[in-house]
C-alpha positions as CSV (number, residue, x, y, z in Angstrom):
1,M,197.3,240.6,-287.8
2,P,196.0,238.8,-284.7
3,L,196.1,241.7,-282.3
4,S,195.2,245.4,-282.7
5,S,197.2,246.3,-279.6
6,C,200.0,244.9,-277.4
7,D,202.3,245.8,-274.7
8,V,205.5,245.4,-276.7
9,A,205.9,245.4,-280.5
10,I,209.2,244.2,-281.8
11,V,210.0,245.2,-285.4
12,G,212.2,242.5,-287.0
13,A,212.1,238.7,-286.5
14,G,215.8,238.1,-286.8
15,A,218.1,236.9,-284.0
16,A,217.9,240.2,-282.0
17,G,214.1,240.6,-282.4
18,L,213.4,236.9,-281.4
19,A,215.7,237.0,-278.5
20,T,214.3,240.2,-277.2
21,A,210.8,238.8,-277.5
22,I,211.8,235.6,-275.6
23,F,213.4,237.4,-272.8
24,T,210.6,240.0,-272.5
25,R,208.1,237.2,-272.0
26,R,210.4,235.2,-269.7
27,F,210.9,238.2,-267.4
28,N,207.3,239.4,-267.5
29,H,204.9,236.8,-268.8
30,T,202.0,239.2,-268.4
31,R,203.2,241.5,-271.2
32,S,201.8,240.8,-274.6
33,V,204.6,240.7,-277.2
34,V,204.2,240.8,-281.0
35,V,207.1,240.4,-283.4
36,L,206.5,242.0,-286.8
37,D,208.4,241.0,-289.9
38,G,208.1,241.9,-293.5
39,A,209.1,238.5,-294.8
40,R,206.7,235.6,-295.1
41,S,209.2,233.4,-293.3
42,P,211.2,235.1,-290.5
43,G,214.9,234.8,-290.0
44,A,216.4,235.0,-293.5
45,K,219.6,236.6,-292.2
46,I,220.0,233.9,-289.6
47,L,219.8,231.3,-292.4
48,V,222.7,232.8,-294.4
49,S,224.9,233.7,-291.5
50,G,228.2,231.9,-291.1
51,G,227.8,230.4,-294.6
52,S,224.4,228.9,-293.6
53,R,226.0,227.3,-290.5
54,C,225.2,230.4,-288.2
55,N,228.1,231.8,-286.3
56,V,226.1,232.3,-283.1
57,T,228.8,234.3,-281.3
58,N,232.5,234.2,-280.5
59,A,234.3,232.8,-277.5
60,S,235.5,236.3,-276.7
61,V,233.5,239.4,-277.5
62,S,234.3,243.0,-276.6
63,E,233.1,246.5,-277.4
64,H,235.9,246.8,-279.9
65,D,234.1,244.2,-282.1
66,F,231.3,246.6,-282.8
67,W,231.0,249.6,-285.0
68,G,228.8,252.5,-283.9
69,G,227.5,253.5,-280.6
70,P,229.5,254.6,-277.5
71,P,231.9,251.8,-276.4
72,A,230.8,252.3,-272.8
73,I,227.2,251.4,-273.7
74,V,228.3,248.4,-275.8
75,R,230.5,247.2,-272.9
76,R,227.5,247.5,-270.5
77,V,225.3,245.4,-272.8
78,L,228.0,242.8,-273.2
79,R,228.5,242.5,-269.5
80,A,224.8,242.1,-269.0
81,F,224.7,239.1,-271.3
82,P,228.2,237.6,-271.5
83,V,229.2,234.8,-273.8
84,A,228.7,232.1,-271.1
85,D,225.1,233.2,-270.7
86,T,224.6,233.1,-274.5
87,I,226.0,229.6,-274.7
88,A,223.7,228.5,-271.8
89,F,220.7,230.2,-273.4
90,F,221.2,228.3,-276.7
91,R,221.8,225.0,-274.8
92,E,218.6,225.5,-272.9
93,I,216.6,225.9,-276.1
94,G,218.2,222.8,-277.6
95,I,221.3,224.1,-279.5
96,A,224.7,222.9,-278.3
97,L,227.6,225.0,-279.6
98,H,231.2,224.2,-280.5
99,E,234.2,226.4,-280.9
100,E,236.1,226.6,-284.2
101,A,239.3,228.4,-285.3
102,G,239.3,232.1,-284.4
103,G,237.0,231.5,-281.5
104,K,233.8,231.3,-283.6
105,L,230.9,229.4,-282.0
106,F,228.7,227.3,-284.3
107,P,225.8,225.0,-283.5
108,D,227.0,221.3,-283.3
109,T,224.7,220.5,-286.2
110,N,226.3,223.2,-288.3
111,R,222.9,224.1,-289.5
112,A,221.6,227.7,-289.3
113,R,218.0,226.3,-289.8
114,D,218.3,224.5,-286.4
115,V,219.2,227.8,-284.7
116,L,216.2,229.6,-286.3
117,D,213.8,226.8,-285.5
118,A,214.9,226.7,-281.9
119,L,214.4,230.5,-281.5
120,L,211.0,230.4,-283.2
121,R,209.9,227.4,-281.1
122,E,211.0,229.1,-277.8
123,A,209.3,232.3,-278.8
124,R,206.0,230.5,-279.4
125,R,206.5,228.4,-276.2
126,V,206.7,231.5,-274.1
127,G,203.7,233.1,-275.8
128,V,205.2,235.5,-278.3
129,V,202.9,236.3,-281.3
130,I,204.9,236.3,-284.5
131,S,203.4,238.2,-287.4
132,P,205.2,237.4,-290.7
133,A,204.3,239.3,-293.9
134,A,203.5,242.4,-291.7
135,R,206.2,244.8,-292.9
136,V,206.2,247.9,-290.8
137,L,205.6,251.0,-292.9
138,D,205.7,253.6,-290.2
139,V,206.1,254.0,-286.4
140,A,204.6,257.1,-284.8
141,A,204.6,258.2,-281.2
142,R,201.3,259.4,-279.9
143,S,201.3,263.0,-278.8
144,N,200.5,262.0,-275.2
145,G,203.5,259.7,-275.2
146,D,201.7,256.6,-273.8
147,R,201.4,254.5,-277.0
148,F,202.9,254.0,-280.4
149,H,201.0,253.6,-283.6
150,L,202.6,251.1,-286.1
151,A,201.3,251.0,-289.7
152,T,202.0,247.6,-291.2
153,A,201.2,245.9,-294.5
154,A,198.9,243.6,-292.4
155,G,197.0,246.4,-290.6
156,D,197.6,248.9,-287.8
157,L,198.9,248.1,-284.3
158,R,199.1,250.1,-281.1
159,A,201.8,249.3,-278.6
160,S,203.0,250.7,-275.3
161,H,206.6,250.0,-276.2
162,V,208.4,249.5,-279.5
163,V,211.8,247.7,-280.0
164,L,213.5,248.3,-283.4
165,A,215.4,245.2,-284.2
166,T,215.6,245.7,-288.0
167,G,219.3,245.4,-288.4
168,G,221.4,247.8,-290.5
169,R,221.7,248.0,-294.2
170,A,223.9,244.9,-294.6
171,L,221.6,242.6,-296.4
172,P,218.5,244.2,-298.0
173,K,217.2,241.0,-299.5
174,S,216.8,239.6,-295.9
175,G,214.8,242.7,-294.8
176,S,217.9,244.3,-293.3
177,D,217.5,247.4,-295.4
178,G,217.9,250.3,-292.9
179,A,214.2,251.1,-292.5
180,G,214.7,251.0,-288.7
181,Y,216.9,254.1,-288.9
182,E,214.1,256.1,-290.4
183,F,211.6,254.9,-287.8
184,A,214.0,255.8,-285.0
185,K,214.6,259.3,-286.5
186,R,210.8,260.0,-286.7
187,A,209.9,258.6,-283.4
């Protein structure tokens, strides 16, 4: 692991983790950001989404499209980053999208690999450190509350802030095995 401490540690190098890392660095380039992932190659779930074409988003998205969490909070998140902004973000990092039946938006290349590569390239460009093969084993808040301690397969890391972007239990082979739920409960 390249760093023993950072400002922001993001657990999970899927779409949510990579986007969070990118925007964190864009909005505050002085913060050090490390993305930890258990896989040797991040983004496995991105590569299989949409039948390996990556359904990036839909033309219309509302809080009713999500399960779990209070609808008012989901609505607030969606309003903060609407579909038009999502399309613009992907265009900015080199991924043009097109709409298909049912309002699904796919990359023009129809290749999930292009989406993953663009996210990784942009993360690195803005200075995000990506640590593959660093599966997080535990996240503990320090008693004084000012730092977190993350035990990983690649060594320990201290962070001022932690973002859990591990996904649910939908696809355990991709790393989306529900481990984040346990970290959140304990922290």
